[in-house]
DOROBA-971060 format. One record per residue: residue number from 1; x, y, z of N, C-alpha, C in turn. Coordinates in steps of 0.02 Angstrom, whole numbers, plus 50000, padded with zeros to 5 digits. Each point is the difference from the previous one (the first is absolute). Example, Ala and Ser with C-alpha at 12.3 -4.5 7.8 and 13.67 -1.06 7.14 Angstrom:
// DOROBA-971060
{keke 1, {50660, 49716, 50390}, {49955, 50059, 50000}, {50045, 50060, 50000}},
{keke 2, {49982, 50053, 49964}, {50042, 50059, 50003}, {49961, 50055, 50037}},
***
This chain:
// DOROBA-971060
{keke 1, {57232, 54559, 57507}, {50066, 49969, 50008}, {50009, 49975, 50072}},
{keke 2, {50026, 49940, 50006}, {50014, 49972, 50065}, {50071, 50022, 50020}},
{keke 3, {50009, 50018, 50063}, {50066, 50024, 50023}, {50047, 49941, 50011}},
{keke 4, {50064, 50009, 49983}, {50051, 49949, 50012}, {50058, 50029, 50038}},
{keke 5, {50036, 49957, 50036}, {50060, 50019, 50037}, {50054, 49950, 49984}},
{keke 6, {50060, 50024, 49983}, {50055, 49955, 49983}, {50031, 49971, 50063}},
{keke 7, {50009, 49935, 50000}, {50029, 49964, 50056}, {50039, 49941, 49971}},
{keke 8, {50064, 49995, 50017}, {50044, 49948, 49973}, {50001, 50002, 49924}},
{keke 9, {49994, 50059, 49972}, {50003, 50008, 49928}, {49936, 49983, 49964}},
{keke 10, {49945, 49985, 50037}, {49937, 49981, 49969}, {49946, 50050, 50018}},
{keke 11, {49956, 50017, 49953}, {49946, 50048, 50013}, {49939, 49967, 50032}},
{keke 12, {49994, 50005, 50066}, {49945, 49968, 50035}, {49939, 50045, 50003}},
{keke 13, {49941, 49969, 49991}, {49937, 50036, 50010}, {49998, 50025, 50072}},
{keke 14, {49987, 50065, 50008}, {49996, 50030, 50067}, {49931, 50029, 50008}},
{keke 15, {49955, 49958, 50027}, {49929, 50019, 50005}, {49968, 49962, 50057}},
{keke 16, {49943, 50025, 50022}, {49960, 49962, 50048}, {49967, 49942, 49963}},
{keke 17, {49980, 49948, 50036}, {49965, 49945, 49966}, {49939, 50023, 49961}},
{keke 18, {49961, 50046, 50028}, {49940, 50024, 49966}, {50017, 50034, 49934}},
{keke 19, {50051, 50043, 50001}, {50020, 50035, 49939}, {50026, 49951, 49948}},
{keke 20, {50042, 49953, 50022}, {50029, 49952, 49953}, {49946, 49955, 49969}},
{keke 21, {49957, 49972, 50041}, {49949, 49955, 49974}, {49952, 50036, 49953}},
{keke 22, {49983, 50062, 50016}, {49957, 50039, 49955}, {50035, 50010, 49933}},
{keke 23, {50064, 50015, 50002}, {50038, 50013, 49939}, {50004, 49938, 49956}},
{keke 24, {50020, 49943, 50030}, {50011, 49941, 49958}, {49934, 49971, 49975}},
{keke 25, {49946, 50009, 50039}, {49934, 49978, 49977}, {49977, 50043, 49942}},
{keke 26, {50019, 50064, 50000}, {49983, 50044, 49944}, {50038, 49979, 49937}},
{keke 27, {50062, 49979, 50008}, {50039, 49974, 49943}, {49965, 49940, 49969}},
{keke 28, {49974, 49955, 50042}, {49964, 49942, 49974}, {49934, 50021, 49967}},
{keke 29, {49965, 50046, 50032}, {49936, 50024, 49973}, {50009, 50030, 49931}},
{keke 30, {50055, 50038, 49991}, {50012, 50036, 49938}, {50036, 49958, 49947}},
{keke 31, {50009, 49935, 50014}, {50032, 49954, 49952}, {50071, 50021, 49982}},
{keke 32, {50035, 50029, 50048}, {50070, 50019, 49988}, {50045, 49940, 50012}},
{keke 33, {50060, 50005, 49974}, {50050, 49948, 50006}, {50047, 50016, 50057}},
{keke 34, {50020, 49950, 50040}, {50045, 50014, 50056}, {50036, 49936, 50021}},
{keke 35, {50061, 50010, 50026}, {50042, 49946, 50026}, {50013, 50017, 50073}},
{keke 36, {49972, 49960, 50046}, {50006, 50013, 50072}, {50051, 49953, 50032}},
{keke 37, {50045, 50029, 50040}, {50047, 49961, 50040}, {49987, 50015, 50073}},
{keke 38, {49994, 49947, 50040}, {49992, 50009, 50073}, {50066, 49979, 50032}},
{keke 39, {50036, 50048, 50027}, {50070, 49989, 50019}, {50009, 49995, 50076}},
{keke 40, {50021, 49941, 50023}, {50018, 49990, 50070}, {50076, 50004, 50007}},
{keke 41, {50028, 49995, 50061}, {50073, 50005, 50008}, {50039, 49950, 49959}},
{keke 42, {49975, 49939, 49994}, {50035, 49949, 49960}, {50006, 50021, 49928}},
{keke 43, {49947, 50028, 49973}, {50000, 50022, 49930}, {50047, 50060, 49991}},
{keke 44, {50000, 50046, 50049}, {50045, 50058, 49997}, {50073, 49976, 49999}},
{keke 45, {50017, 49952, 50043}, {50068, 49974, 50002}, {50019, 49969, 49932}},
{keke 46, {49954, 49963, 49972}, {50014, 49969, 49934}, {50014, 50053, 49948}},
{keke 47, {49962, 50055, 50002}, {50009, 50053, 49951}, {50068, 50033, 50007}},
{keke 48, {50026, 50002, 50061}, {50066, 50030, 50012}, {50057, 49954, 49979}},
{keke 49, {49987, 49935, 50001}, {50051, 49951, 49982}, {50001, 49985, 49925}},
{keke 50, {49942, 50006, 49967}, {49991, 49978, 49931}, {49980, 50059, 49956}},
{keke 51, {50046, 50024, 49959}, {49988, 50060, 49960}, {49945, 49988, 49948}},
{keke 52, {49995, 49939, 49973}, {49948, 49985, 49950}, {49931, 50002, 50033}},
{keke 53, {49996, 49973, 50060}, {49936, 50000, 50036}, {49982, 50072, 50020}},
{keke 54, {50050, 50038, 50020}, {49989, 50070, 50017}, {49971, 50038, 49940}},
{keke 55, {50026, 49986, 49941}, {49976, 50033, 49939}, {49927, 49981, 49986}},
{keke 56, {49982, 49937, 50013}, {49930, 49979, 49991}, {49954, 50039, 50047}},
{keke 57, {50020, 50006, 50063}, {49959, 50035, 50049}, {49990, 50073, 49980}},
{keke 58, {50051, 50031, 49972}, {49994, 50070, 49981}, {49955, 50010, 49939}},
{keke 59, {49982, 49946, 49966}, {49952, 50005, 49945}, {49928, 49995, 50024}},
{keke 60, {49991, 49982, 50065}, {49933, 49993, 50027}, {49964, 50067, 50001}},
{keke 61, {49934, 49997, 49992}, {49959, 50061, 50004}, {49996, 50024, 50072}},
{keke 62, {49994, 49952, 50047}, {49996, 50017, 50071}, {50038, 49948, 50041}},
{keke 63, {50035, 50023, 50052}, {50032, 49956, 50048}, {49972, 50019, 50069}},
{keke 64, {49968, 49952, 50033}, {49971, 50015, 50066}, {50041, 49968, 50055}},
{keke 65, {50001, 50031, 50060}, {50036, 49972, 50057}, {49960, 49943, 50031}},
{keke 66, {50023, 49939, 49989}, {49965, 49941, 50024}, {50037, 49973, 50061}},
{keke 67, {49979, 50020, 50058}, {50033, 49976, 50061}, {50023, 50057, 50043}},
{keke 68, {49994, 49990, 50066}, {50018, 50052, 50048}, {50074, 50017, 49996}},
{keke 69, {50041, 49951, 49976}, {50072, 50013, 49996}, {50018, 50058, 49955}},
{keke 70, {49965, 50006, 49945}, {50014, 50054, 49952}, {49978, 50067, 50028}},
{keke 71, {49940, 50003, 50029}, {49976, 50064, 50027}, {50040, 50021, 50061}},
{keke 72, {50020, 49951, 50042}, {50042, 50016, 50058}, {50067, 50027, 49978}},
{keke 73, {50028, 49970, 49947}, {50065, 50023, 49974}, {49993, 50072, 49973}},
{keke 74, {49944, 50014, 49967}, {49991, 50067, 49972}, {50000, 50054, 50055}},
{keke 75, {49970, 49984, 50056}, {49998, 50047, 50056}, {50069, 50008, 50030}},
{keke 76, {50035, 49945, 50007}, {50068, 50002, 50028}, {50047, 50040, 49957}},
{keke 77, {49989, 49998, 49934}, {50044, 50035, 49953}, {49977, 50072, 49987}},
{keke 78, {49948, 50021, 50035}, {49978, 50070, 49995}, {49960, 50016, 49939}},
{keke 79, {49973, 49949, 49967}, {49960, 50010, 49939}, {49937, 49958, 50006}},
{keke 80, {49957, 50015, 50050}, {49947, 49953, 50019}, {49945, 49990, 49948}},
{keke 81, {49981, 49937, 49993}, {49942, 49982, 49960}, {49939, 50001, 50046}},
{keke 82, {49943, 50020, 49973}, {49941, 50010, 50041}, {49971, 49935, 50028}},
{keke 83, {50007, 49945, 49962}, {49967, 49938, 50023}, {50030, 49939, 49964}},
{keke 84, {49994, 49943, 50033}, {50013, 49936, 49967}, {49940, 49983, 49957}},
{keke 85, {50013, 49976, 49940}, {49946, 49983, 49953}, {50009, 49927, 49978}},
{keke 86, {49976, 49953, 50040}, {50011, 49929, 49985}, {49974, 49980, 49932}},
{keke 87, {50040, 49961, 49964}, {49980, 49979, 49933}, {49936, 49960, 49999}},
{keke 88, {49990, 49957, 50051}, {49940, 49959, 50002}, {49938, 50043, 50008}},
{keke 89, {50006, 50057, 50035}, {49943, 50046, 50008}, {49986, 50038, 49935}},
{keke 90, {50053, 50021, 49966}, {49991, 50033, 49936}, {49966, 49953, 49951}},
{keke 91, {50023, 49938, 49997}, {49969, 49951, 49954}, {49927, 49988, 50018}},
{keke 92, {49985, 49997, 50064}, {49931, 49990, 50022}, {49955, 50059, 49980}},
{keke 93, {50026, 50060, 50009}, {49962, 50060, 49979}, {49987, 50000, 49925}},
{keke 94, {50050, 49978, 49962}, {49991, 49996, 49928}, {49948, 49947, 49981}},
{keke 95, {50000, 49945, 50035}, {49950, 49948, 49986}, {49930, 50025, 50017}},
{keke 96, {49993, 50037, 50055}, {49934, 50028, 50018}, {49975, 50047, 49945}},
{keke 97, {50046, 50042, 49976}, {49981, 50047, 49947}, {49985, 49963, 49935}},
{keke 98, {50040, 49949, 49985}, {49988, 49959, 49940}, {49931, 49968, 50004}},
{keke 99, {49981, 49979, 50060}, {49933, 49970, 50009}, {49945, 50051, 49988}},
{keke 100, {50009, 50060, 50028}, {49950, 50052, 49991}, {49992, 50021, 49927}},
{keke 101, {50055, 49997, 49963}, {50000, 50024, 49931}, {49994, 49943, 49949}},
{keke 102, {49992, 49938, 50024}, {49993, 49942, 49955}, {50062, 49994, 49955}},
{keke 103, {50059, 50008, 50030}, {50062, 49998, 49962}, {50023, 49928, 49987}},
{keke 104, {50050, 49995, 49956}, {50028, 49935, 49979}, {50068, 49991, 50034}},
{keke 105, {50008, 49943, 50035}, {50060, 49987, 50040}, {50035, 49937, 49976}},
{keke 106, {50067, 50006, 49994}, {50043, 49945, 49977}, {50046, 49981, 50058}},
{keke 107, {50010, 49935, 50012}, {50040, 49976, 50056}, {50060, 49962, 49974}},
{keke 108, {50058, 50013, 50028}, {50061, 49964, 49980}, {50038, 49978, 50062}},
{keke 109, {50021, 49936, 49999}, {50039, 49973, 50056}, {49958, 49955, 50044}},
{keke 110, {50032, 49966, 50045}, {49964, 49956, 50045}, {49996, 49929, 49974}},
{keke 111, {50003, 49953, 50046}, {49994, 49929, 49982}, {49930, 49985, 49975}},
{keke 112, {49991, 49950, 49957}, {49934, 49984, 49973}, {49946, 49992, 50053}},
{keke 113, {50016, 49967, 50055}, {49950, 49991, 50053}, {49982, 50065, 50034}},
{keke 114, {50050, 50046, 50004}, {49987, 50066, 50028}, {49955, 50040, 49953}},
{keke 115, {50015, 49999, 49936}, {49962, 50039, 49951}, {49927, 49977, 49998}},
{keke 116, {49988, 49935, 50005}, {49932, 49974, 49999}, {49961, 50027, 50060}},
{keke 117, {50030, 49997, 50059}, {49967, 50026, 50061}, {49994, 50075, 49997}},
{keke 118, {50051, 50033, 49973}, {50002, 50073, 49997}, {49942, 50027, 49959}},
{keke 119, {49990, 49975, 49940}, {49947, 50024, 49957}, {49932, 49988, 50032}},
{keke 120, {49992, 49942, 50033}, {49938, 49985, 50034}, {49986, 50051, 50055}},
{keke 121, {50051, 50013, 50042}, {49991, 50047, 50055}, {49988, 50072, 49976}},
{keke 122, {50040, 50021, 49951}, {49992, 50069, 49976}, {49933, 50010, 49964}},
{keke 123, {49977, 49949, 49966}, {49935, 50005, 49965}, {49943, 50008, 50050}},
{keke 124, {50007, 49970, 50059}, {49949, 50008, 50052}, {50002, 50071, 50029}},
{keke 125, {50061, 50024, 50013}, {50008, 50067, 50031}, {49986, 50056, 49951}},
{keke 126, {50017, 49989, 49937}, {49994, 50053, 49949}, {49961, 49972, 49940}},
{keke 127, {49935, 49992, 50007}, {49960, 49966, 49949}, {49995, 50037, 49934}},
{keke 128, {50014, 50065, 49999}, {49994, 50038, 49938}, {50064, 50004, 49959}},
{keke 129, {50055, 49975, 50029}, {50063, 49998, 49962}, {49997, 49945, 49947}},
{keke 130, {50027, 50016, 49942}, {50009, 49949, 49948}, {50072, 49975, 50004}},
{keke 131, {50010, 49939, 50024}, {50067, 49971, 50002}, {50014, 49970, 49931}},
{keke 132, {50042, 50034, 49962}, {50005, 49986, 49929}, {50061, 49959, 49980}},
{keke 133, {50039, 49977, 50049}, {50056, 49958, 49980}, {50050, 49989, 50056}},
{keke 134, {50038, 49947, 49992}, {50057, 49986, 50045}, {50059, 49981, 49956}},
{keke 135, {50060, 50005, 50028}, {50060, 49984, 49962}, {50054, 49977, 50048}},
{keke 136, {50039, 49950, 49979}, {50053, 49974, 50044}, {50069, 50002, 49967}},
{keke 137, {50004, 50021, 49937}, {50062, 49993, 49962}, {50049, 50056, 50009}},
{keke 138, {50036, 50001, 50057}, {50052, 50050, 50011}, {50053, 49994, 49945}},
{keke 139, {50016, 50056, 49968}, {50049, 49999, 49947}, {49969, 50001, 49930}},
{keke 140, {49936, 49982, 49995}, {49966, 50001, 49935}, {49966, 50068, 49992}},
{keke 141, {50041, 50051, 49989}, {49976, 50069, 50003}, {49947, 50014, 49947}},
{keke 142, {50015, 49984, 49938}, {49953, 50016, 49946}, {49936, 49962, 50007}},
{keke 143, {50004, 49936, 50019}, {49941, 49959, 50009}, {49956, 50028, 50056}},
{keke 144, {50032, 50021, 50054}, {49962, 50029, 50056}, {49968, 50066, 49980}},
{keke 145, {50038, 50042, 49966}, {49974, 50064, 49978}, {49940, 49991, 49953}},
{keke 146, {50005, 49950, 49956}, {49944, 49986, 49953}, {49938, 49978, 50039}},
{keke 147, {50011, 49959, 50052}, {49944, 49975, 50040}, {49965, 50058, 50036}},
{keke 148, {50040, 50045, 50028}, {49973, 50058, 50036}, {49963, 50046, 49952}},
{keke 149, {50031, 50011, 49942}, {49970, 50045, 49950}, {49935, 49972, 49974}},
{keke 150, {49999, 49936, 49984}, {49939, 49970, 49972}, {49944, 49996, 50052}},
{keke 151, {50020, 49999, 50064}, {49950, 49998, 50054}, {49974, 50070, 50017}},
{keke 152, {50032, 50051, 49972}, {49981, 50070, 50014}, {50001, 50013, 50076}},
{keke 153, {50053, 49977, 50032}, {50005, 50005, 50073}, {50009, 50072, 50024}},
{keke 154, {49963, 50018, 50052}, {50006, 50066, 50031}, {50047, 50000, 50060}},
{keke 155, {50005, 49943, 50033}, {50041, 49993, 50060}, {50035, 49933, 49997}},
{keke 156, {50067, 50001, 50007}, {50040, 49939, 49995}, {50037, 49991, 50066}},
{keke 157, {49983, 49947, 50037}, {50031, 49985, 50064}, {50053, 49946, 49989}},
{keke 158, {50062, 50015, 50022}, {50056, 49955, 49986}, {50030, 49976, 50066}},
{keke 159, {49995, 49934, 50013}, {50023, 49972, 50064}, {50059, 49953, 49989}},
{keke 160, {50056, 50028, 49977}, {50060, 49961, 49990}, {50052, 50011, 50054}},
{keke 161, {49987, 50049, 50044}, {50050, 50018, 50051}, {50054, 50043, 49970}},
{keke 162, {50032, 50040, 50043}, {50055, 50042, 49977}, {50064, 49957, 49994}},
{keke 163, {50041, 50012, 49948}, {49996, 50052, 49949}, {49963, 49979, 49936}},
{keke 164, {49978, 49936, 49998}, {49972, 49974, 49938}, {49939, 50039, 49976}},
{keke 165, {49956, 50020, 50047}, {49939, 50033, 49978}, {50014, 50068, 49969}},
{keke 166, {50047, 50038, 50028}, {50016, 50064, 49970}, {50036, 49991, 49933}},
{keke 167, {50044, 49950, 49996}, {50034, 49986, 49937}, {49950, 49979, 49946}},
{keke 168, {49951, 49959, 50020}, {49951, 49977, 49952}, {49956, 50058, 49975}},
{keke 169, {49977, 50041, 50046}, {49958, 50057, 49980}, {50038, 50045, 49952}},
{keke 170, {50064, 50014, 50017}, {50040, 50043, 49956}, {50008, 49970, 49930}},
{keke 171, {50004, 49933, 49996}, {50011, 49967, 49936}, {49939, 50003, 49954}},
{keke 172, {49940, 50006, 50029}, {49939, 50000, 49958}, {49966, 50069, 49997}},
{keke 173, {50020, 50045, 50044}, {49964, 50063, 50009}, {49995, 50040, 49935}},
{keke 174, {50054, 50004, 49963}, {50000, 50039, 49939}, {49967, 49964, 49942}},
{keke 175, {49981, 49937, 50010}, {49968, 49961, 49947}, {49924, 50004, 50001}},
{keke 176, {49973, 50032, 50052}, {49928, 50007, 50005}, {49983, 50075, 50006}},
{keke 177, {49938, 50017, 49984}, {49982, 50071, 49998}, {49953, 50022, 50055}},
{keke 178, {49985, 49955, 50048}, {49955, 50018, 50054}, {50012, 49955, 50060}},
{keke 179, {49971, 50019, 50057}, {50002, 49958, 50059}, {50044, 50026, 50056}},
{keke 180, {49978, 49989, 50062}, {50041, 50012, 50059}, {50033, 49934, 50019}},
{keke 181, {50066, 50000, 50003}, {50039, 49942, 50019}, {50026, 50010, 50071}},
{keke 182, {49990, 49951, 50044}, {50025, 50004, 50067}, {50025, 49932, 50023}},
{keke 183, {50061, 49998, 50028}, {50026, 49940, 50031}, {49971, 49992, 50069}},
{keke 184, {49973, 49940, 50014}, {49965, 49990, 50064}, {50032, 49947, 50044}},
{keke 185, {50060, 49977, 49982}, {50036, 49953, 50044}, {49959, 49939, 50018}},
{keke 186, {49991, 49990, 50067}, {49964, 49941, 50024}, {49926, 50011, 50011}},
{keke 187, {49972, 50053, 49970}, {49929, 50015, 50012}, {49954, 49944, 49975}},
{keke 188, {50018, 49966, 49945}, {49957, 49947, 49974}, {49992, 49944, 50052}},
{keke 189, {50054, 49984, 50035}, {49997, 49947, 50051}, {49953, 50021, 50056}},
{keke 190, {50003, 50064, 50019}, {49957, 50026, 50054}, {49927, 50000, 49977}},
{keke 191, {49987, 50029, 49942}, {49930, 50007, 49976}, {49968, 49932, 49986}},
{keke 192, {50040, 49952, 49979}, {49973, 49934, 49983}, {49989, 49957, 50062}},
{keke 193, {50027, 50022, 50057}, {49993, 49962, 50062}, {50056, 49950, 50012}},
{keke 194, {50052, 50001, 49956}, {50056, 49953, 50008}, {50050, 50024, 50052}},
{keke 195, {49998, 50063, 50018}, {50042, 50026, 50055}, {49962, 50057, 50033}},
{keke 196, {50022, 50020, 50059}, {49965, 50051, 50037}, {50040, 50065, 50003}},
{keke 197, {49963, 50055, 49996}, {50031, 50065, 50012}, {50012, 50007, 50075}},
{keke 198, {50043, 50046, 50020}, {50013, 50011, 50071}, {49935, 50017, 50036}},
{keke 199, {49992, 49976, 50062}, {49941, 50017, 50040}, {49993, 50076, 50007}},
{keke 200, {49939, 50023, 50014}, {49986, 50071, 50004}, {50044, 50035, 50052}},
{keke 201, {50015, 49966, 50055}, {50041, 50031, 50052}, {50069, 50017, 49973}},
{keke 202, {50030, 49955, 49961}, {50066, 50013, 49970}, {49995, 50060, 49953}},
{keke 203, {49947, 50003, 49960}, {49992, 50055, 49953}, {49990, 50066, 50036}},
{keke 204, {49960, 49998, 50053}, {49987, 50061, 50039}, {50064, 50027, 50032}},
{keke 205, {50043, 49955, 50022}, {50063, 50020, 50032}, {50056, 50011, 49950}},
{keke 206, {49984, 49997, 49934}, {50050, 50009, 49947}, {50053, 49945, 50002}},
{keke 207, {49980, 49939, 50019}, {50047, 49945, 50006}, {49985, 49944, 49951}},
{keke 208, {49966, 50017, 49945}, {49984, 49949, 49950}, {50064, 49969, 49972}},
{keke 209, {50052, 50041, 49994}, {50065, 49975, 49975}, {50027, 49945, 50045}},
{keke 210, {49991, 50005, 50065}, {50025, 49951, 50047}, {49963, 49934, 49992}},
{keke 211, {49934, 50004, 49990}, {49960, 49940, 49989}, {50022, 49965, 49935}},
{keke 212, {50010, 50040, 49947}, {50020, 49970, 49936}, {50067, 49965, 50006}},
{keke 213, {50048, 50032, 50034}, {50066, 49970, 50008}, {49996, 49935, 50040}},
{keke 214, {49961, 50001, 50054}, {49996, 49941, 50044}, {49966, 49940, 49966}},
{keke 215, {49960, 50013, 49949}, {49963, 49946, 49967}, {50026, 49984, 49930}},
{keke 216, {50050, 50037, 49976}, {50025, 49990, 49932}, {50057, 49949, 49999}},
{keke 217, {50002, 49956, 49948}, {50054, 49951, 49996}, {50069, 50033, 49996}},
{keke 218, {50004, 50060, 49972}, {50063, 50036, 49995}, {50004, 50056, 50053}},
{keke 219, {49968, 49987, 50056}, {49995, 50051, 50052}, {50067, 50026, 50024}},
{keke 220, {50050, 49955, 50008}, {50065, 50021, 50025}, {50034, 50047, 49950}},
{keke 221, {49995, 49983, 49935}, {50029, 50044, 49948}, {49967, 50068, 50001}},
{keke 222, {49934, 50001, 50008}, {49964, 50063, 50001}, {50020, 50041, 50062}},
{keke 223, {50010, 49967, 50056}, {50022, 50035, 50061}, {50069, 50030, 49989}},
{keke 224, {50045, 49964, 49967}, {50066, 50026, 49985}, {49995, 50063, 49957}},
{keke 225, {49955, 49999, 49950}, {49991, 50059, 49957}, {49974, 50059, 50040}},
{keke 226, {49955, 49988, 50048}, {49974, 50055, 50041}, {50055, 50030, 50043}},
{keke 227, {50044, 49957, 50027}, {50057, 50025, 50039}, {50046, 50042, 49956}},
{keke 228, {50013, 49975, 49939}, {50042, 50037, 49954}, {49969, 50067, 49982}},
{keke 229, {49934, 50000, 49989}, {49965, 50061, 49983}, {50005, 50050, 50058}},
{keke 230, {49990, 49977, 50061}, {50004, 50044, 50059}, {50070, 50029, 50007}},
{keke 231, {50052, 49959, 49988}, {50069, 50025, 50005}, {50014, 50051, 49946}},
{keke 232, {49971, 49989, 49940}, {50009, 50048, 49945}, {49969, 50068, 50019}},
{keke 233, {49941, 49998, 50029}, {49966, 50062, 50021}, {50042, 50036, 50053}},
{keke 234, {50026, 49962, 50048}, {50040, 50031, 50053}, {50064, 50032, 49972}},
{keke 235, {50031, 49966, 49951}, {50060, 50027, 49970}, {49984, 50065, 49962}},
{keke 236, {49944, 49999, 49962}, {49981, 50060, 49964}, {49985, 50057, 50048}},
{keke 237, {49967, 49985, 50055}, {49983, 50050, 50050}, {50062, 50032, 50029}},
{keke 238, {50052, 49960, 50011}, {50061, 50026, 50030}, {50038, 50047, 49954}},
{keke 239, {49984, 49996, 49933}, {50034, 50044, 49952}, {49959, 50061, 49982}},
{keke 240, {49941, 50007, 50030}, {49959, 50059, 49986}, {50026, 50061, 50038}},
***
């Protein structure tokens, strides 16, 4: 069993990266079913504002702290999480394991030009993975579930961005009997070469969030959400 800690009403995975990656790779190895959510401050705020979205998140098998903001908040609130577990790293570890085990991977989301480059790049990096399908039809739940089921997918990567990717996974999750589902946000753009991840220095200094904000078209909105999240943490701290 992986340890969890409740924060903002959500059960976050509380583990070292090594423990977490070992656990989720075992889930893939054993052909178990799972719904993974990688939660940053923006996603946490949305869950607090939107009760339906909050209910979707609580159906997830695992919620990981994606971003230094969540782990910093946990320490400030006296309920510390052991580590930040970036979603893009979890997805990469799953792809490495899928490659080692010759697993079947299904991709959803991304513009056509991104998907073409993405499959080419991933096939080079992970030659033993069987890429068994792609899908773009948000809202076509049964059709998507049938495609995933007929492809016998072991790992389903969904790049629709929050909240759409979590809503989509929740809509099809009960319609299939296998597979690890994980929302990967903008990872397809990074892996395909259409956008860049933060430089190593930013990642080392735990400032990847700053790079993303400064380069994102909705950067100002994201900055406002971070300020709101910080004020929420400070208010909660003052009531402890």
